[in-house]
C-alpha positions as CSV (number, residue, x, y, z in Angstrom):
1,M,97.6,157.0,123.9
2,S,94.5,158.6,125.5
3,S,94.7,162.1,127.0
4,R,94.2,160.7,130.5
5,G,97.1,158.3,129.9
6,A,99.3,161.1,128.7
7,M,98.5,163.2,131.7
8,E,99.3,160.3,134.0
9,K,102.5,159.7,132.2
10,D,103.5,163.4,132.5
11,Q,102.8,163.3,136.2
12,E,105.3,160.4,136.8
13,P,108.3,161.3,139.1
14,L,111.5,162.1,137.3
15,V,113.4,159.8,139.6
16,A,111.9,156.3,139.9
17,D,111.8,154.5,143.2
18,D,114.2,151.6,143.1
19,K,112.0,149.7,145.6
20,P,109.2,147.8,143.8
21,S,105.6,148.5,145.0
22,A,103.7,145.8,146.8
23,E,101.4,145.4,143.8
24,E,104.3,144.9,141.4
25,G,105.9,142.4,143.8
26,S,102.8,140.3,143.9
27,R,102.2,140.6,140.2
28,A,105.6,139.3,139.2
29,P,105.3,135.8,140.7
30,T,101.7,135.6,139.3
31,L,102.9,136.4,135.8
32,L,105.9,134.0,136.2
33,F,103.4,131.3,137.2
34,Q,101.3,132.0,134.2
35,Y,104.3,131.8,131.8
36,A,105.4,128.5,133.5
37,K,101.9,127.1,133.2
38,I,101.7,128.0,129.5
39,A,105.1,126.5,128.9
40,A,104.2,123.3,130.7
41,V,100.9,122.9,128.8
42,V,102.5,123.5,125.4
43,A,105.4,121.1,126.2
44,T,102.8,118.5,127.3
45,Y,100.9,118.9,124.1
46,W,104.1,118.4,122.0
47,V,105.2,115.4,124.0
48,V,101.8,113.7,123.9
49,S,101.2,114.4,120.2
50,I,104.7,113.4,119.0
51,T,104.8,110.3,121.2
52,M,101.4,109.2,119.9
53,V,102.6,109.5,116.3
54,F,105.8,107.5,116.9
55,A,103.9,104.8,119.0
56,N,101.3,104.4,116.3
57,K,104.1,104.1,113.6
58,A,105.7,101.4,115.7
59,L,102.5,99.5,116.1
60,L,101.4,99.9,112.4
61,S,104.7,99.0,110.7
62,G,107.2,97.5,113.2
63,Q,105.4,94.8,115.2
64,G,105.3,91.9,112.7
65,V,101.6,92.1,112.1
66,S,99.5,94.3,109.8
67,A,96.3,95.0,111.6
68,P,95.5,98.8,111.3
69,F,91.8,98.3,112.0
70,F,92.4,96.2,115.1
71,V,95.0,98.7,116.4
72,T,92.7,101.7,115.8
73,G,89.7,99.8,117.3
74,Y,91.6,98.9,120.4
75,Q,92.6,102.6,120.9
76,C,88.9,103.5,120.7
77,L,88.2,100.8,123.3
78,V,90.8,102.4,125.6
79,T,89.3,105.8,125.1
80,S,85.8,104.5,125.9
81,A,87.1,102.8,129.0
82,M,88.9,105.9,130.2
83,C,85.8,108.0,129.7
84,F,83.8,105.5,131.7
85,A,86.4,105.4,134.5
86,F,86.7,109.2,134.8
87,S,83.0,109.7,134.7
88,S,82.5,107.0,137.4
89,L,85.1,108.5,139.6
90,G,83.9,112.1,139.0
91,P,81.3,112.2,141.9
92,Y,84.1,111.3,144.4
93,V,86.6,113.9,143.2
94,P,85.9,117.5,144.4
95,G,85.5,120.0,141.6
96,V,85.0,117.4,138.9
97,N,81.7,117.4,137.2
98,L,81.3,114.9,134.4
99,P,78.2,113.3,132.8
100,P,77.3,109.8,134.1
101,P,78.7,106.9,132.0
102,T,75.4,105.6,130.8
103,V,74.8,103.8,127.4
104,K,71.7,105.0,125.7
105,P,70.9,103.3,122.4
106,K,68.9,106.3,121.1
107,L,71.9,108.6,121.6
108,M,74.2,106.0,120.0
109,L,72.0,106.0,116.9
110,Q,71.9,109.8,116.8
111,V,75.7,110.0,117.0
112,L,76.2,107.2,114.5
113,P,76.5,109.3,111.3
114,L,79.3,111.3,113.0
115,S,80.9,108.1,114.2
116,V,81.1,106.8,110.6
117,V,83.0,110.0,109.7
118,F,85.1,109.6,112.8
119,I,86.3,106.0,112.0
120,C,87.1,107.1,108.5
121,M,89.1,109.9,109.8
122,I,91.2,107.8,112.3
123,M,91.3,104.8,109.9
124,F,92.8,106.8,107.0
125,N,95.0,108.7,109.4
126,N,96.6,105.5,110.6
127,L,96.7,103.9,107.2
128,C,98.6,107.0,106.0
129,L,101.0,106.7,108.9
130,K,101.5,103.0,108.2
131,N,102.5,103.7,104.6
132,V,104.6,106.8,104.8
133,D,107.6,107.9,106.9
134,V,107.0,109.9,110.1
135,S,109.0,112.7,108.5
136,F,106.5,112.9,105.5
137,Y,103.4,112.4,107.7
138,Y,102.8,116.1,108.1
139,I,103.0,116.8,104.4
140,G,100.8,113.8,103.6
141,R,98.0,115.2,105.8
142,S,98.6,118.9,105.0
143,L,95.5,119.4,102.9
144,T,93.2,119.7,105.9
145,T,93.0,123.4,105.7
146,V,92.2,123.3,102.0
147,F,89.4,120.8,102.6
148,N,88.1,123.0,105.4
149,V,87.6,125.8,102.9
150,I,86.0,123.5,100.3
151,C,83.7,121.7,102.8
152,T,82.7,124.9,104.6
153,Y,81.5,126.3,101.2
154,L,79.8,123.1,99.9
155,I,78.1,122.1,103.2
156,L,77.6,125.3,105.1
157,G,77.5,127.8,102.2
158,Q,80.2,130.0,103.8
159,K,82.4,131.9,101.3
160,T,86.1,132.4,101.9
161,S,88.2,135.5,101.3
162,F,90.7,135.7,98.5
163,Q,93.6,135.9,101.0
164,S,92.5,132.6,102.6
165,I,92.3,131.0,99.2
166,A,95.7,132.3,98.3
167,C,97.1,130.7,101.5
168,C,95.4,127.4,100.4
169,G,97.2,127.7,97.0
170,V,100.5,128.0,98.8
171,I,99.7,124.9,100.9
172,I,98.7,122.9,97.7
173,F,102.0,123.9,96.0
174,G,104.0,122.8,99.0
175,F,102.1,119.5,99.2
176,L,102.7,118.8,95.5
177,L,106.4,119.7,95.8
178,G,106.7,117.5,98.8
179,V,105.1,114.5,97.0
180,D,107.5,115.1,94.0
181,Q,110.6,115.2,96.3
182,E,109.4,112.1,98.2
183,G,109.5,110.4,94.9
184,V,113.0,111.8,94.2
185,V,114.4,110.2,97.4
186,G,112.7,106.9,96.5
187,S,110.3,106.6,99.5
188,L,107.1,107.7,97.9
189,S,104.0,105.7,98.6
190,I,101.1,106.5,96.4
191,A,98.7,104.6,98.7
192,G,100.1,106.6,101.7
193,V,99.5,109.9,99.9
194,A,96.0,108.9,98.9
195,Y,95.2,107.8,102.5
196,G,96.7,111.2,103.7
197,V,94.4,113.1,101.3
198,L,91.4,111.1,102.5
199,A,92.4,111.6,106.1
200,S,92.5,115.4,105.6
201,L,89.1,115.3,104.0
202,F,87.5,113.4,106.9
203,V,89.2,115.6,109.5
204,S,87.5,118.6,107.9
205,L,84.1,116.8,107.7
206,F,84.5,115.7,111.3
207,A,84.9,119.2,112.5
208,I,81.9,120.4,110.6
209,Y,79.6,117.6,111.6
210,T,80.7,117.7,115.3
211,K,79.1,121.1,115.5
212,K,75.8,119.7,114.1
213,V,75.8,116.7,116.4
214,L,76.8,118.4,119.7
215,P,73.3,119.6,120.5
216,V,72.2,115.9,120.7
217,V,74.5,115.4,123.7
218,D,73.6,118.8,125.2
219,G,76.8,120.3,124.0
220,S,79.0,117.9,126.0
221,V,82.2,117.1,124.2
222,W,83.0,114.5,126.8
223,L,79.7,112.6,126.1
224,L,80.3,112.9,122.4
225,T,83.8,111.4,122.7
226,Y,82.3,108.6,124.8
227,Y,79.5,107.7,122.4
228,N,81.7,108.2,119.4
229,N,84.3,105.7,120.6
230,I,81.7,103.2,121.7
231,N,80.2,103.3,118.2
232,A,83.7,103.1,116.7
233,C,84.4,99.9,118.7
234,L,81.3,98.3,117.3
235,L,82.0,99.5,113.7
236,F,85.6,98.3,113.7
237,T,84.7,94.8,114.9
238,P,83.2,93.6,111.5
239,L,86.0,95.4,109.7
240,V,88.6,93.3,111.6
241,L,86.8,90.1,110.6
242,I,86.0,91.0,107.0
243,T,89.6,92.2,106.2
244,G,91.1,89.0,107.6
245,E,93.0,90.8,110.4
246,W,91.5,88.5,113.0
247,S,93.2,85.4,111.3
248,Q,96.5,87.4,111.2
249,L,96.2,88.2,114.8
250,M,95.6,84.6,115.8
251,A,98.8,83.6,113.9
252,F,100.8,86.5,115.4
253,Q,103.5,85.1,117.7
254,G,103.8,88.3,119.7
255,L,100.1,88.5,120.6
256,A,100.8,87.2,124.1
257,D,103.8,89.5,124.5
258,P,103.2,92.1,127.3
259,K,105.3,94.6,125.4
260,F,102.9,94.5,122.5
261,W,99.9,95.2,124.7
262,T,101.8,97.8,126.7
263,L,102.6,99.7,123.5
264,M,99.0,99.3,122.3
265,T,97.6,100.6,125.6
266,V,100.1,103.5,125.8
267,A,99.1,104.6,122.3
268,G,95.4,104.4,123.3
269,V,96.1,106.5,126.4
270,F,97.9,109.1,124.4
271,G,95.1,109.0,121.9
272,F,92.7,109.8,124.7
273,S,95.0,112.4,126.2
274,I,95.6,114.4,123.0
275,G,92.0,115.6,123.0
276,Y,92.3,116.9,126.5
277,V,95.7,118.6,126.1
278,T,94.6,120.2,122.9
279,G,91.6,121.8,124.7
280,L,93.8,122.7,127.6
281,Q,96.4,124.4,125.3
282,I,93.6,126.4,123.6
283,Q,92.2,127.3,127.1
284,V,95.5,128.7,128.5
285,T,96.6,130.4,125.3
286,S,94.3,131.0,122.3
287,P,93.1,129.2,119.1
288,L,95.7,131.2,117.1
289,T,98.6,130.2,119.5
290,H,97.4,126.6,119.4
291,N,97.6,126.5,115.7
292,I,101.1,128.1,115.8
293,S,102.1,125.6,118.4
294,G,100.8,122.8,116.2
295,T,102.7,124.1,113.2
296,A,105.9,124.3,115.2
297,K,105.3,120.9,116.6
298,A,104.9,119.4,113.1
299,C,108.2,121.0,112.2
300,V,110.0,119.4,115.2
301,Q,108.2,116.1,114.5
302,T,109.5,116.1,110.9
303,V,113.1,116.8,112.0
304,L,112.8,114.1,114.7
305,G,111.4,111.6,112.2
306,S,114.3,112.2,109.8
307,W,116.9,112.0,112.5
308,W,115.5,108.9,114.3
309,F,115.1,106.8,111.2
310,S,118.3,108.2,109.6
311,E,116.5,109.4,106.4
312,Y,118.1,111.4,103.7
313,R,116.1,114.4,102.4
314,T,116.8,116.9,99.6
315,V,116.9,120.6,100.0
316,L,113.7,120.9,97.9
317,W,112.0,118.3,100.2
318,W,112.7,120.5,103.2
319,T,111.6,123.6,101.3
320,S,108.2,121.9,100.7
321,N,107.8,121.5,104.4
322,F,108.5,125.2,105.1
323,I,106.1,126.2,102.3
324,V,103.3,124.2,103.8
325,L,104.1,125.4,107.3
326,G,104.3,129.0,106.1
327,G,101.0,128.7,104.1
328,S,99.3,127.2,107.2
329,A,100.6,129.9,109.5
330,A,99.5,132.6,107.1
331,Y,96.0,131.1,106.8
332,T,95.7,131.1,110.6
333,R,96.8,134.7,110.7
334,V,94.3,135.8,108.0
335,K,91.4,134.0,109.7
336,Q,92.4,135.8,113.0
337,I,92.4,139.2,111.3
338,E,89.0,138.4,109.7
339,M,87.5,137.3,113.0
340,E,88.7,140.5,114.7
341,A,87.3,142.7,112.0
342,K,83.9,140.9,112.2
343,H,83.9,141.3,116.0
344,R,84.6,145.0,115.8
345,A,81.9,145.4,113.2
346,S,79.4,143.6,115.5
347,L,80.3,145.9,118.4
348,S,79.8,149.0,116.3
349,V,76.3,148.1,115.3
């Protein structure tokens, strides 16, 4: 405590006034409002994220048709349409300032390399979800942090501390234990694990290349999302035709069922919403709190998946989840400490 603070503390009255000051009285509701706002945002993030996973699982494995490219492409179409709609309504809503919903071929071409990474990311993500249980989904995609470290070094030339590498080692151990225990309970999908590893790789690549492409759209994440999803719709169209999904869809008896399209649209809306609520959660808390919230959400999602689908899991299987969760949380904490140290060093120069 500073000398001034100690003096002020020494000068406090021995008998406190039971009546709160006007400043304290006004501060309490404000603080309560902030806590309520943070709780509401975090709860919204959890609901949107978990609902999106369960909706996609239902679409990809429980609707009588195997068309992951079509499902993913439709969700990109919904996102593009929502970006267009919100941008069009922006001028008529006070306080909303969004870029106009134009389509510029030059920008589409400049964003195209990132869009290729983007469709690989969401394609392998959905293929992983299609082939594994919801409860194993987090473990299947748990190597994102590891690939972040590898890709950051190989592409950007940035070295990582020993503590961060040690955390990655813990995550890899938890991942391997989880895969082994998934085999023990008899629900291991080698294809699902492979898709999960590839999804983790492309999530890392997407984060890195997003920073490189953002200047093309003047730093507008909204425009980047818009053009990314337009490109994705165009890229998924030939994939649907080449893989034979179009023929399967034409023979699918539930294609005209409103429930099918409702679920498809809901998944698309939640896919669009997750980007917004993720940014909102970071805004009202911090990147560290967001990562902690995401880790806790993954734990709840795993428990819900096991309960909802009545899945039996061994003690070691649950242990692997906690190892991955602990390694991810430790990595986040290490990076926060390193960032704070770097910030203090820059201030002292």
